[in-house]
PDB file of N, CA, C and O in Angstrom:
ATOM      1  N   MET A   1       0.767  -1.259  -0.047  1.00  0.00           N
ATOM      2  CA  MET A   1       0.022  -0.003   0.068  1.00  0.00           C
ATOM      3  C   MET A   1       0.817   1.236   0.132  1.00  0.00           C
ATOM      4  O   MET A   1       1.770   1.316   0.906  1.00  0.00           O
ATOM      5  N   LEU A   2       0.449   2.280  -0.703  1.00  0.00           N
ATOM      6  CA  LEU A   2       1.297   3.515  -0.639  1.00  0.00           C
ATOM      7  C   LEU A   2       1.277   4.208   0.472  1.00  0.00           C
ATOM      8  O   LEU A   2       2.349   4.748   0.747  1.00  0.00           O
ATOM      9  N   PHE A   3       0.191   4.409   1.382  1.00  0.00           N
ATOM     10  CA  PHE A   3       0.034   4.954   2.390  1.00  0.00           C
ATOM     11  C   PHE A   3      -0.271   4.075   3.590  1.00  0.00           C
ATOM     12  O   PHE A   3      -1.189   4.293   4.381  1.00  0.00           O
ATOM     13  N   ASP A   4       0.540   3.113   3.649  1.00  0.00           N
ATOM     14  CA  ASP A   4       0.282   1.931   4.732  1.00  0.00           C
ATOM     15  C   ASP A   4       0.727   2.480   6.054  1.00  0.00           C
ATOM     16  O   ASP A   4       1.875   2.888   6.232  1.00  0.00           O
ATOM     17  N   PRO A   5      -0.277   2.484   7.050  1.00  0.00           N
ATOM     18  CA  PRO A   5       0.041   2.918   8.397  1.00  0.00           C
ATOM     19  C   PRO A   5       1.238   2.216   8.997  1.00  0.00           C
ATOM     20  O   PRO A   5       1.877   2.784   9.882  1.00  0.00           O
ATOM     21  N   GLU A   6       1.599   0.944   8.542  1.00  0.00           N
ATOM     22  CA  GLU A   6       2.785   0.350   9.039  1.00  0.00           C
ATOM     23  C   GLU A   6       4.116   0.663   8.613  1.00  0.00           C
ATOM     24  O   GLU A   6       5.126   0.077   9.003  1.00  0.00           O
ATOM     25  N   ILE A   7       4.074   1.638   7.773  1.00  0.00           N
ATOM     26  CA  ILE A   7       5.424   2.016   7.072  1.00  0.00           C
ATOM     27  C   ILE A   7       6.182   2.793   8.327  1.00  0.00           C
ATOM     28  O   ILE A   7       5.615   3.689   8.952  1.00  0.00           O
ATOM     29  N   LYS A   8       7.364   2.401   8.587  1.00  0.00           N
ATOM     30  CA  LYS A   8       8.298   2.939   9.554  1.00  0.00           C
ATOM     31  C   LYS A   8       8.482   4.445   9.348  1.00  0.00           C
ATOM     32  O   LYS A   8       8.739   4.821   8.204  1.00  0.00           O
ATOM     33  N   ARG A   9       8.380   5.333  10.316  1.00  0.00           N
ATOM     34  CA  ARG A   9       8.724   6.676  10.180  1.00  0.00           C
ATOM     35  C   ARG A   9      10.123   6.842  10.297  1.00  0.00           C
ATOM     36  O   ARG A   9      10.707   6.515  11.330  1.00  0.00           O
ATOM     37  N   CYS A  10      10.807   7.406   9.157  1.00  0.00           N
ATOM     38  CA  CYS A  10      12.224   7.652   9.115  1.00  0.00           C
ATOM     39  C   CYS A  10      12.537   8.654   8.226  1.00  0.00           C
ATOM     40  O   CYS A  10      11.689   8.989   7.399  1.00  0.00           O
ATOM     41  N   CYS A  11      13.616   9.189   8.258  1.00  0.00           N
ATOM     42  CA  CYS A  11      14.036  10.351   7.187  1.00  0.00           C
ATOM     43  C   CYS A  11      14.216   9.662   5.893  1.00  0.00           C
ATOM     44  O   CYS A  11      14.156  10.458   4.956  1.00  0.00           O
ATOM     45  N   ALA A  12      14.394   8.577   5.583  1.00  0.00           N
ATOM     46  CA  ALA A  12      14.528   8.041   4.349  1.00  0.00           C
ATOM     47  C   ALA A  12      13.313   8.308   3.552  1.00  0.00           C
ATOM     48  O   ALA A  12      13.440   8.506   2.343  1.00  0.00           O
ATOM     49  N   PHE A  13      12.021   8.335   4.169  1.00  0.00           N
ATOM     50  CA  PHE A  13      10.870   8.623   3.378  1.00  0.00           C
ATOM     51  C   PHE A  13      10.256   9.973   3.703  1.00  0.00           C
ATOM     52  O   PHE A  13       9.054  10.178   3.531  1.00  0.00           O
ATOM     53  N   CYS A  14      11.066  10.868   4.161  1.00  0.00           N
ATOM     54  CA  CYS A  14      10.556  12.136   4.590  1.00  0.00           C
ATOM     55  C   CYS A  14      10.695  13.221   3.406  1.00  0.00           C
ATOM     56  O   CYS A  14      11.691  13.170   2.685  1.00  0.00           O
ATOM     57  N   GLU A  15       9.748  14.160   3.207  1.00  0.00           N
ATOM     58  CA  GLU A  15       9.798  15.204   2.042  1.00  0.00           C
ATOM     59  C   GLU A  15      10.730  16.016   2.248  1.00  0.00           C
ATOM     60  O   GLU A  15      11.141  16.649   1.275  1.00  0.00           O
ATOM     61  N   HIS A  16      11.336  16.239   3.565  1.00  0.00           N
ATOM     62  CA  HIS A  16      12.454  17.274   3.774  1.00  0.00           C
ATOM     63  C   HIS A  16      13.871  16.627   3.587  1.00  0.00           C
ATOM     64  O   HIS A  16      14.858  17.297   3.890  1.00  0.00           O
ATOM     65  N   SER A  17      13.990  15.558   3.179  1.00  0.00           N
ATOM     66  CA  SER A  17      15.407  14.936   3.190  1.00  0.00           C
ATOM     67  C   SER A  17      15.747  14.448   1.630  1.00  0.00           C
ATOM     68  O   SER A  17      14.924  14.108   0.781  1.00  0.00           O
ATOM     69  N   SER A  18      17.114  14.506   1.507  1.00  0.00           N
ATOM     70  CA  SER A  18      17.509  14.211   0.177  1.00  0.00           C
ATOM     71  C   SER A  18      18.813  13.180   0.400  1.00  0.00           C
ATOM     72  O   SER A  18      19.614  13.483   1.284  1.00  0.00           O
ATOM     73  N   ASP A  19      19.013  12.095  -0.306  1.00  0.00           N
ATOM     74  CA  ASP A  19      20.128  11.006  -0.229  1.00  0.00           C
ATOM     75  C   ASP A  19      21.470  11.636  -0.119  1.00  0.00           C
ATOM     76  O   ASP A  19      21.844  12.271  -1.104  1.00  0.00           O
ATOM     77  N   LEU A  20      22.189  11.574   0.823  1.00  0.00           N
ATOM     78  CA  LEU A  20      23.719  11.824   0.683  1.00  0.00           C
ATOM     79  C   LEU A  20      24.422  10.458   0.263  1.00  0.00           C
ATOM     80  O   LEU A  20      25.130  10.448  -0.744  1.00  0.00           O
ATOM     81  N   ASP A  21      24.246   9.364   0.981  1.00  0.00           N
ATOM     82  CA  ASP A  21      24.949   8.098   0.736  1.00  0.00           C
ATOM     83  C   ASP A  21      23.997   6.953   1.163  1.00  0.00           C
ATOM     84  O   ASP A  21      22.785   7.127   1.287  1.00  0.00           O
ATOM     85  N   ASP A  22      24.604   5.805   1.375  1.00  0.00           N
ATOM     86  CA  ASP A  22      23.779   4.587   1.699  1.00  0.00           C
ATOM     87  C   ASP A  22      23.297   4.741   3.235  1.00  0.00           C
ATOM     88  O   ASP A  22      22.259   4.142   3.516  1.00  0.00           O
ATOM     89  N   ARG A  23      23.857   5.388   4.136  1.00  0.00           N
ATOM     90  CA  ARG A  23      23.475   5.563   5.476  1.00  0.00           C
ATOM     91  C   ARG A  23      23.036   6.939   5.919  1.00  0.00           C
ATOM     92  O   ARG A  23      22.357   7.042   6.941  1.00  0.00           O
ATOM     93  N   LEU A  24      23.389   8.028   5.200  1.00  0.00           N
ATOM     94  CA  LEU A  24      22.885   9.437   5.626  1.00  0.00           C
ATOM     95  C   LEU A  24      22.038  10.064   4.611  1.00  0.00           C
ATOM     96  O   LEU A  24      22.184   9.863   3.406  1.00  0.00           O
ATOM     97  N   VAL A  25      21.037  10.927   5.187  1.00  0.00           N
ATOM     98  CA  VAL A  25      20.316  11.704   4.261  1.00  0.00           C
ATOM     99  C   VAL A  25      20.493  13.191   4.735  1.00  0.00           C
ATOM    100  O   VAL A  25      20.876  13.418   5.882  1.00  0.00           O
ATOM    101  N   LEU A  26      20.238  14.115   3.925  1.00  0.00           N
ATOM    102  CA  LEU A  26      20.415  15.586   4.159  1.00  0.00           C
ATOM    103  C   LEU A  26      18.983  16.004   4.433  1.00  0.00           C
ATOM    104  O   LEU A  26      18.106  15.917   3.574  1.00  0.00           O
ATOM    105  N   CYS A  27      18.801  16.404   5.508  1.00  0.00           N
ATOM    106  CA  CYS A  27      17.577  16.826   6.054  1.00  0.00           C
ATOM    107  C   CYS A  27      17.561  18.487   5.893  1.00  0.00           C
ATOM    108  O   CYS A  27      18.491  19.136   6.372  1.00  0.00           O
ATOM    109  N   SER A  28      16.544  19.095   5.249  1.00  0.00           N
ATOM    110  CA  SER A  28      16.560  20.517   5.068  1.00  0.00           C
ATOM    111  C   SER A  28      16.425  21.315   6.313  1.00  0.00           C
ATOM    112  O   SER A  28      16.783  22.491   6.363  1.00  0.00           O
ATOM    113  N   LEU A  29      15.875  20.636   7.383  1.00  0.00           N
ATOM    114  CA  LEU A  29      15.593  21.206   8.769  1.00  0.00           C
ATOM    115  C   LEU A  29      16.818  20.915   9.738  1.00  0.00           C
ATOM    116  O   LEU A  29      17.276  21.853  10.391  1.00  0.00           O
ATOM    117  N   LYS A  30      17.358  19.650   9.848  1.00  0.00           N
ATOM    118  CA  LYS A  30      18.370  19.137  10.669  1.00  0.00           C
ATOM    119  C   LYS A  30      19.810  18.911  10.153  1.00  0.00           C
ATOM    120  O   LYS A  30      20.729  18.603  10.912  1.00  0.00           O
ATOM    121  N   GLY A  31      19.947  19.074   8.886  1.00  0.00           N
ATOM    122  CA  GLY A  31      21.313  18.910   8.263  1.00  0.00           C
ATOM    123  C   GLY A  31      21.482  17.320   8.059  1.00  0.00           C
ATOM    124  O   GLY A  31      20.534  16.536   8.014  1.00  0.00           O
ATOM    125  N   PRO A  32      22.730  16.998   7.952  1.00  0.00           N
ATOM    126  CA  PRO A  32      22.816  15.491   7.644  1.00  0.00           C
ATOM    127  C   PRO A  32      22.549  14.567   8.869  1.00  0.00           C
ATOM    128  O   PRO A  32      23.200  14.741   9.900  1.00  0.00           O
ATOM    129  N   VAL A  33      21.609  13.592   8.782  1.00  0.00           N
ATOM    130  CA  VAL A  33      21.178  12.814   9.694  1.00  0.00           C
ATOM    131  C   VAL A  33      21.264  11.233   9.290  1.00  0.00           C
ATOM    132  O   VAL A  33      21.426  10.996   8.093  1.00  0.00           O
ATOM    133  N   ASP A  34      21.178  10.253  10.097  1.00  0.00           N
ATOM    134  CA  ASP A  34      21.030   8.852   9.701  1.00  0.00           C
ATOM    135  C   ASP A  34      19.650   8.551   8.959  1.00  0.00           C
ATOM    136  O   ASP A  34      18.625   9.189   9.199  1.00  0.00           O
ATOM    137  N   PHE A  35      19.721   7.645   8.150  1.00  0.00           N
ATOM    138  CA  PHE A  35      18.519   7.511   7.176  1.00  0.00           C
ATOM    139  C   PHE A  35      17.286   7.067   8.249  1.00  0.00           C
ATOM    140  O   PHE A  35      16.132   7.430   8.022  1.00  0.00           O
ATOM    141  N   ASP A  36      17.580   6.360   9.279  1.00  0.00           N
ATOM    142  CA  ASP A  36      16.423   5.836   9.918  1.00  0.00           C
ATOM    143  C   ASP A  36      16.285   6.838  11.317  1.00  0.00           C
ATOM    144  O   ASP A  36      15.844   6.357  12.360  1.00  0.00           O
ATOM    145  N   PHE A  37      16.648   8.069  11.238  1.00  0.00           N
ATOM    146  CA  PHE A  37      16.329   9.108  12.172  1.00  0.00           C
ATOM    147  C   PHE A  37      14.977   9.526  11.883  1.00  0.00           C
ATOM    148  O   PHE A  37      14.486   9.395  10.762  1.00  0.00           O
ATOM    149  N   CYS A  38      14.301  10.080  12.970  1.00  0.00           N
ATOM    150  CA  CYS A  38      13.006  10.679  12.773  1.00  0.00           C
ATOM    151  C   CYS A  38      12.635  11.915  13.727  1.00  0.00           C
ATOM    152  O   CYS A  38      12.600  11.758  14.947  1.00  0.00           O
ATOM    153  N   CYS A  39      12.389  13.015  13.191  1.00  0.00           N
ATOM    154  CA  CYS A  39      11.921  14.110  14.188  1.00  0.00           C
ATOM    155  C   CYS A  39      10.493  14.524  14.134  1.00  0.00           C
ATOM    156  O   CYS A  39       9.682  13.800  13.556  1.00  0.00           O
ATOM    157  N   ARG A  40      10.131  15.635  14.693  1.00  0.00           N
ATOM    158  CA  ARG A  40       8.740  15.942  14.946  1.00  0.00           C
ATOM    159  C   ARG A  40       8.266  16.568  13.554  1.00  0.00           C
ATOM    160  O   ARG A  40       7.071  16.647  13.269  1.00  0.00           O
ATOM    161  N   HIS A  41       9.326  17.025  12.675  1.00  0.00           N
ATOM    162  CA  HIS A  41       8.962  17.551  11.383  1.00  0.00           C
ATOM    163  C   HIS A  41       8.583  16.561  10.400  1.00  0.00           C
ATOM    164  O   HIS A  41       8.227  16.982   9.300  1.00  0.00           O
ATOM    165  N   TYR A  42       8.600  15.360  10.604  1.00  0.00           N
ATOM    166  CA  TYR A  42       8.531  14.368   9.675  1.00  0.00           C
ATOM    167  C   TYR A  42       7.073  14.399   8.775  1.00  0.00           C
ATOM    168  O   TYR A  42       5.966  14.466   9.310  1.00  0.00           O
ATOM    169  N   ARG A  43       7.277  14.343   7.461  1.00  0.00           N
ATOM    170  CA  ARG A  43       6.110  14.275   6.686  1.00  0.00           C
ATOM    171  C   ARG A  43       6.423  13.286   5.604  1.00  0.00           C
ATOM    172  O   ARG A  43       7.394  13.502   4.879  1.00  0.00           O
ATOM    173  N   TYR A  44       5.726  12.281   5.446  1.00  0.00           N
ATOM    174  CA  TYR A  44       5.715  11.306   4.543  1.00  0.00           C
ATOM    175  C   TYR A  44       5.731  11.620   3.073  1.00  0.00           C
ATOM    176  O   TYR A  44       4.774  12.283   2.673  1.00  0.00           O
ATOM    177  N   ASP A  45       6.594  11.285   2.242  1.00  0.00           N
ATOM    178  CA  ASP A  45       6.745  11.343   0.779  1.00  0.00           C
ATOM    179  C   ASP A  45       6.616  10.191   0.208  1.00  0.00           C
ATOM    180  O   ASP A  45       7.586   9.444   0.328  1.00  0.00           O
ATOM    181  N   PRO A  46       5.526   9.724  -0.506  1.00  0.00           N
ATOM    182  CA  PRO A  46       5.389   8.364  -1.030  1.00  0.00           C
ATOM    183  C   PRO A  46       6.248   8.225  -2.155  1.00  0.00           C
ATOM    184  O   PRO A  46       6.470   7.079  -2.545  1.00  0.00           O
ATOM    185  N   LEU A  47       6.810   9.256  -2.789  1.00  0.00           N
ATOM    186  CA  LEU A  47       7.748   9.101  -4.037  1.00  0.00           C
ATOM    187  C   LEU A  47       9.145   8.725  -3.607  1.00  0.00           C
ATOM    188  O   LEU A  47       9.947   8.294  -4.436  1.00  0.00           O
ATOM    189  N   ARG A  48       9.450   8.871  -2.376  1.00  0.00           N
ATOM    190  CA  ARG A  48      10.742   8.554  -1.648  1.00  0.00           C
ATOM    191  C   ARG A  48      10.863   6.954  -1.521  1.00  0.00           C
ATOM    192  O   ARG A  48      11.945   6.368  -1.561  1.00  0.00           O
ATOM    193  N   ARG A  49       9.820   6.424  -1.389  1.00  0.00           N
ATOM    194  CA  ARG A  49       9.704   4.884  -0.744  1.00  0.00           C
ATOM    195  C   ARG A  49       9.851   3.952  -2.018  1.00  0.00           C
ATOM    196  O   ARG A  49       9.073   4.122  -2.957  1.00  0.00           O
ATOM    197  N   ILE A  50      10.787   3.014  -2.073  1.00  0.00           N
ATOM    198  CA  ILE A  50      10.800   2.003  -2.984  1.00  0.00           C
ATOM    199  C   ILE A  50       9.914   0.736  -2.678  1.00  0.00           C
ATOM    200  O   ILE A  50      10.331  -0.075  -1.851  1.00  0.00           O
ATOM    201  N   PRO A  51       8.828   0.555  -3.249  1.00  0.00           N
ATOM    202  CA  PRO A  51       7.954  -0.559  -2.859  1.00  0.00           C
ATOM    203  C   PRO A  51       8.523  -1.864  -3.076  1.00  0.00           C
ATOM    204  O   PRO A  51       9.350  -2.096  -3.957  1.00  0.00           O
ATOM    205  N   ARG A  52       8.029  -2.791  -2.188  1.00  0.00           N
ATOM    206  CA  ARG A  52       8.411  -4.089  -2.358  1.00  0.00           C
ATOM    207  C   ARG A  52       8.087  -4.718  -3.777  1.00  0.00           C
ATOM    208  O   ARG A  52       6.998  -4.451  -4.284  1.00  0.00           O
ATOM    209  N   PRO A  53       9.016  -5.571  -4.466  1.00  0.00           N
ATOM    210  CA  PRO A  53       8.467  -6.204  -5.747  1.00  0.00           C
ATOM    211  C   PRO A  53       7.249  -6.947  -5.510  1.00  0.00           C
ATOM    212  O   PRO A  53       6.861  -7.214  -4.372  1.00  0.00           O
ATOM    213  N   PRO A  54       6.582  -7.319  -6.664  1.00  0.00           N
ATOM    214  CA  PRO A  54       5.312  -8.056  -6.429  1.00  0.00           C
ATOM    215  C   PRO A  54       5.731  -9.423  -6.252  1.00  0.00           C
ATOM    216  O   PRO A  54       6.817  -9.840  -6.654  1.00  0.00           O
ATOM    217  N   ALA A  55       4.837 -10.151  -5.625  1.00  0.00           N
ATOM    218  CA  ALA A  55       5.099 -11.417  -5.234  1.00  0.00           C
ATOM    219  C   ALA A  55       5.198 -12.347  -6.568  1.00  0.00           C
ATOM    220  O   ALA A  55       4.520 -12.084  -7.562  1.00  0.00           O
ATOM    221  N   ASN A  56       6.071 -13.429  -6.518  1.00  0.00           N
ATOM    222  CA  ASN A  56       6.224 -14.128  -7.722  1.00  0.00           C
ATOM    223  C   ASN A  56       5.015 -14.898  -8.040  1.00  0.00           C
ATOM    224  O   ASN A  56       4.336 -15.385  -7.137  1.00  0.00           O
ATOM    225  N   PRO A  57       4.680 -15.046  -9.426  1.00  0.00           N
ATOM    226  CA  PRO A  57       3.598 -15.923  -9.662  1.00  0.00           C
ATOM    227  C   PRO A  57       3.927 -17.234  -9.430  1.00  0.00           C
ATOM    228  O   PRO A  57       5.083 -17.580  -9.187  1.00  0.00           O
ATOM    229  N   SER A  58       2.746 -18.196  -9.504  1.00  0.00           N
ATOM    230  CA  SER A  58       2.747 -19.507  -9.023  1.00  0.00           C
ATOM    231  C   SER A  58       4.058 -20.188  -9.802  1.00  0.00           C
ATOM    232  O   SER A  58       4.264 -19.901 -10.981  1.00  0.00           O
ATOM    233  N   GLN A  59       4.903 -21.075  -9.105  1.00  0.00           N
ATOM    234  CA  GLN A  59       6.013 -21.691  -9.734  1.00  0.00           C
ATOM    235  C   GLN A  59       5.515 -22.914 -10.453  1.00  0.00           C
ATOM    236  O   GLN A  59       6.340 -23.772 -10.767  1.00  0.00           O
ATOM    237  N   LYS A  60       4.187 -23.082 -10.758  1.00  0.00           N
ATOM    238  CA  LYS A  60       3.821 -24.269 -11.548  1.00  0.00           C
ATOM    239  C   LYS A  60       4.314 -24.348 -12.804  1.00  0.00           C
ATOM    240  O   LYS A  60       4.205 -23.326 -13.482  1.00  0.00           O
ATOM    241  N   LYS A  61       4.897 -25.421 -13.357  1.00  0.00           N
ATOM    242  CA  LYS A  61       5.429 -25.537 -14.798  1.00  0.00           C
ATOM    243  C   LYS A  61       4.142 -25.979 -15.501  1.00  0.00           C
ATOM    244  O   LYS A  61       3.426 -26.887 -15.079  1.00  0.00           O
ATOM    245  N   PHE A  62       3.893 -25.219 -16.677  1.00  0.00           N
ATOM    246  CA  PHE A  62       2.766 -25.590 -17.551  1.00  0.00           C
ATOM    247  C   PHE A  62       3.182 -26.524 -18.587  1.00  0.00           C
ATOM    248  O   PHE A  62       4.303 -26.491 -19.093  1.00  0.00           O
ATOM    249  N   THR A  63       2.288 -27.343 -18.895  1.00  0.00           N
ATOM    250  CA  THR A  63       2.532 -28.384 -20.014  1.00  0.00           C
ATOM    251  C   THR A  63       1.687 -27.729 -21.394  1.00  0.00           C
ATOM    252  O   THR A  63       1.165 -26.615 -21.433  1.00  0.00           O
ATOM    253  N   LYS A  64       1.710 -28.581 -22.314  1.00  0.00           N
ATOM    254  CA  LYS A  64       1.182 -28.316 -23.476  1.00  0.00           C
ATOM    255  C   LYS A  64      -0.349 -28.658 -23.444  1.00  0.00           C
ATOM    256  O   LYS A  64      -1.234 -28.058 -24.055  1.00  0.00           O
ATOM    257  N   GLU A  65      -0.487 -29.721 -22.626  1.00  0.00           N
ATOM    258  CA  GLU A  65      -1.978 -29.992 -22.290  1.00  0.00           C
ATOM    259  C   GLU A  65      -2.995 -28.940 -21.392  1.00  0.00           C
ATOM    260  O   GLU A  65      -4.212 -29.091 -21.288  1.00  0.00           O
ATOM    261  N   ASP A  66      -2.267 -27.942 -20.828  1.00  0.00           N
ATOM    262  CA  ASP A  66      -2.898 -26.989 -20.077  1.00  0.00           C
ATOM    263  C   ASP A  66      -3.483 -26.017 -20.887  1.00  0.00           C
ATOM    264  O   ASP A  66      -4.447 -25.334 -20.542  1.00  0.00           O
ATOM    265  N   PHE A  67      -2.803 -25.936 -22.162  1.00  0.00           N
ATOM    266  CA  PHE A  67      -3.467 -24.980 -23.034  1.00  0.00           C
ATOM    267  C   PHE A  67      -4.398 -25.503 -24.330  1.00  0.00           C
ATOM    268  O   PHE A  67      -4.717 -24.788 -25.280  1.00  0.00           O
ATOM    269  N   GLU A  68      -4.717 -26.745 -24.173  1.00  0.00           N
ATOM    270  CA  GLU A  68      -5.608 -27.213 -25.141  1.00  0.00           C
ATOM    271  C   GLU A  68      -7.015 -27.098 -24.688  1.00  0.00           C
ATOM    272  O   GLU A  68      -7.334 -27.104 -23.499  1.00  0.00           O
ATOM    273  N   LEU A  69      -8.015 -26.973 -25.884  1.00  0.00           N
ATOM    274  CA  LEU A  69      -9.248 -26.993 -25.538  1.00  0.00           C
ATOM    275  C   LEU A  69      -9.964 -28.399 -25.501  1.00  0.00           C
ATOM    276  O   LEU A  69     -11.148 -28.480 -25.176  1.00  0.00           O
TER     277      LEU A  69
END
């Protein structure tokens, strides 16, 4: 879900932040902070979140007989 209430509040998903490297983000209010830091100015930005990949379809192997009428 895009606005799932179970999404962890962290600067990595905040609209006030931009990425510096793999562990730090640059907050426009607090300066450089750890990506999982969260302050009272947190505002969720759904475009910063990378959603989980969709679940794999069934691993069933189809045969030619499956497609015959």
